[in-house]
C-alpha positions in Angstrom: -62.3 96.1 38.6 -61.7 94.9 35.4 -58.9 92.6 36.6 -61.4 91.5 39.3 -64.0 91.1 36.9 -61.9 89.2 34.4 -60.6 87.1 37.4 -64.2 86.6 38.7 -65.4 85.7 35.0 -62.3 83.7 34.4 -62.8 81.9 37.8 -65.6 79.7 36.7 -64.0 79.0 33.3 -60.6 78.4 34.7 -62.3 76.1 37.3 -64.1 74.3 34.4 -60.6 74.2 32.6 -59.0 72.9 35.7 -61.7 70.2 36.0 -61.2 69.2 32.6 -57.4 69.1 33.0 -57.9 67.1 36.2 -60.3 64.8 34.3 -57.9 64.4 31.4 -54.9 63.9 33.8 -57.1 61.3 35.6 -57.9 59.6 32.5 -54.2 59.7 31.4 -53.2 58.2 34.7 -55.8 55.6 34.4 -54.5 54.8 30.9 -51.1 54.8 32.2 -52.0 52.4 35.0 -53.8 50.2 32.5 -50.8 50.2 30.2 -48.4 49.4 33.1 -50.7 46.8 34.4 -51.0 45.4 30.9 -47.0 45.6 30.5 -46.7 43.9 33.8 -49.1 41.2 33.0 -47.3 40.7 29.6 -44.0 40.6 31.3 -45.1 38.3 33.9 -46.7 36.2 31.2 -43.7 36.0 29.1 -41.5 35.4 32.3 -43.9 32.4 33.0 -43.6 31.2 29.5 -39.9 31.3 29.6 -39.9 29.6 33.0 -42.2 27.0 31.6 -39.7 26.5 28.6 -36.7 26.5 30.9 -38.4 23.9 33.2 -39.3 21.8 30.1 -35.5 22.2 29.0 -34.3 21.3 32.4 -36.6 18.2 32.4 -35.4 17.2 29.0 -31.8 17.5 29.9 -32.4 15.7 33.2 -33.9 12.8 31.3 -31.1 12.8 28.7 -28.5 12.9 31.6 -30.2 10.0 33.2 -30.3 8.1 29.9 -26.6 9.0 29.2 -25.0 6.1 31.4 -27.3 3.6 29.6 -26.4 4.9 26.3 -22.8 5.1 27.1 -22.7 1.6 28.3 -24.6 0.3 25.3 -22.2 2.2 23.1 -19.2 0.6 24.9 -20.8 -2.8 24.8 -21.4 -2.5 21.0 -17.7 -1.1 20.6 -16.4 -4.1 22.5 -18.5 -6.5 20.5 -17.3 -5.0 17.2 -13.8 -5.0 18.5 -14.1 -8.7 19.5 -15.7 -9.4 16.0 -12.8 -7.8 14.4 -10.3 -9.5 16.5 -12.1 -12.9 15.5 -11.9 -12.0 11.8 -8.2 -11.0 12.0 -7.3 -14.1 13.9 -9.2 -16.1 11.1 -7.3 -14.2 8.4 -4.0 -14.9 10.2 -4.6 -18.5 10.6 -5.7 -18.7 6.8 -2.6 -16.7 5.8 -0.4 -18.9 7.9 -1.9 -22.1 6.3 -1.4 -20.6 2.8 2.3 -19.6 3.7 3.0 -23.1 5.0 1.4 -24.5 1.9 3.5 -22.4 -0.2 6.6 -23.2 1.7 6.1 -26.9 1.4 5.4 -26.5 -2.4 8.5 -24.4 -2.7 10.6 -26.9 -0.8 9.5 -29.5 -3.1 10.1 -27.5 -6.1 13.6 -26.8 -4.8 14.1 -30.6 -4.2 13.0 -31.2 -7.7 15.3 -28.6 -9.0 18.3 -30.0 -7.1 17.6 -33.5 -8.3 17.1 -32.4 -11.8 20.2 -30.2 -11.6 22.3 -33.3 -10.2 21.0 -35.4 -13.0 22.1 -32.9 -15.5 25.5 -32.5 -13.8 25.9 -36.3 -13.7 24.8 -36.6 -17.6 27.1 -33.6 -18.3 30.0 -35.4 -16.5 29.3 -38.6 -18.4 29.2 -36.7 -21.7 32.5 -34.9 -20.7 34.1 -38.2 -19.8 33.0 -39.9 -23.1 34.1 -36.8 -25.1 37.6 -36.8 -23.1 37.7 -40.6 -24.0 36.8 -40.1 -27.6 39.3 -37.2 -27.7 41.9 -39.4 -26.2 41.3 -42.1 -28.6 41.2 -39.7 -31.5 44.5 -38.4 -30.3 45.9 -42.0 -29.9 44.5 -42.9 -33.4 45.9 -39.7 -34.8 49.3 -40.3 -33.1 49.3 -43.9 -34.6 48.4 -42.5 -38.0 51.2 -39.9 -37.6 53.5 -42.6 -36.5 52.5 -44.8 -39.4 52.9 -42.0 -41.8 56.3 -41.2 -40.5 57.2 -44.8 -40.6 56.0 -44.9 -44.2 57.8 -41.7 -45.0 61.0 -43.0 -43.3 60.8 -46.2 -45.0 60.1 -44.5 -48.3 63.1 -42.1 -47.5 65.3 -45.1 -46.6 64.1 -46.7 -49.9 64.7 -43.5 -51.9 68.1 -43.1 -50.4 69.0 -46.7 -51.2 67.7 -46.1 -54.7 69.7 -43.0 -54.9 72.9 -44.9 -53.7 72.4 -47.7 -56.1 72.0 -45.2 -58.9 75.0 -43.4 -57.9 76.9 -46.5 -57.5 75.7 -47.6 -60.8 76.5 -44.2 -62.2 79.9 -44.3 -60.7 80.4 -47.9 -62.3 79.9 -46.6 -65.6 83.1 -45.0 -66.5 82.5 -42.6 -69.2 79.0 -41.4 -68.3 79.8 -40.5 -64.6 82.6 -38.0 -65.7 80.5 -36.3 -68.3 77.7 -35.6 -65.8 80.1 -34.2 -63.4 81.5 -31.7 -65.7 
């Protein structure tokens, strides 16, 4: 009986305990449902926010994609305009350089002509000077030859005269009879 009394006495306490457990479990289940609902709400809210961001990104990309051909065409037009401007500047530079080169060429040709004329004048002067010097040298040679011939003629004349004098003196010496024999000995 004690077991039955304990069971009977523990029955209302066990039922109370079981009711409390059921109540606690019910509250726990309600809390879990609330947490799950909150988590689902937060997940849906986060997903909706991400969907909104993705839609905004898609819209921005679509707008950008629609603007791209216009920007590309504008960039191509600007590049072509810049290229045409550069080509124009290069052509102008080429023309200016060509004119400068032509002017330099004309100036150089004139300088060459002047140098050739000056060289020809100098050559003519040098030829004239050489001819004059050659003439002067030939004249000096002729004069010197004449002087040499005259000096030889004078020397020959003097020699002939000296030889004649020597002959005369020899003849005179031979004509004197006593003096010529003494000198020979």
